[in-house]
N, C-alpha and C positions, 0 to 999 in steps of 0.2 A: 600498874605494877605494884606489887607489895613491897614492904620495907626490906624484906629479905632479898628479893630480886634486885632492888635498887642497890643494896649493899654489895651483892655478888657482882653486879655489872660494874660498879665503880671501883671496888677493891681488887677483885680477882681478874676479870676480863680486861679491864682498861689499865690494870697495873702492870708491873714488870714480871709477874709470875709466869705467863706463857713463854716469854723469851728466856727467863732464867731456867725454866725446865729444859730448854734446848741444850743446855750445857751438859746434861746427863748423857745423851747419846754421843755428843761430840767428844767428851772426855772418855767415854767408853770406847769410841773408835780409836782414840789416841792410845789407850792402854792395849787394845787389841793389836795394834800395829807394833807395839813394844813387846809382844809375846805374853802379856798377862791376860789371857783369854777369860779366866774365871772372873776376875774383877770387872772386865769389860762387859761380860754378859750380865753380871749383877747390876751394873749401872744402867744398861739398856733395858733390862727387865723391870727395874724400879721405875724408869721413865714410862714404860708401857703401862704399868699398873696405875700410874697417876694420870697419864695423858688420855687414855681411852675413856675413863669416866668423866674427865673434865671436858673432853670433846662432846660426849653425849649430852651433858648438862648444857653446854654452850649452844649446841645445835638443835636440841629437841625440847628441853625443859624450859629454858629461860629465853626471853626475847630481849636482847640488849641493843636494839637498834636506835634507841634514843627517840628523837623526834621524827624519824623516818616513818612514813605510813606503812602499815602492815597490810597484807592482802585481805585480812578480815575487816579492816577499818580504813577504807580509802579516804584520801583528803577530800574536803568539800569542793564542789564545783564552783568556780567563780561565776558570778552572775553577769558581770560586764566584761566585754572583751578587752584585751590590752590595747593601748593607744596605737594608732596607725601613723607611721612616718610618711609624710608627703614629699 
């Protein structure tokens, strides 16, 4: 992984930002229920404008799995079998 991917995975994906972004549609739903539809749709639209590209980058562009093996690079096979319990 490159330095930029490491930074993105550590600061953006593993940080509080994905959960903080969920406040936008929740607050939008609150305002929609209070009759302030224009403000509600602005908040929900702003959330969509940020969430769709963020999801694209998370799912397609960057691999933030850490030490998990990827399908392109499977873990090495162990040469000796695990110990048997008698």
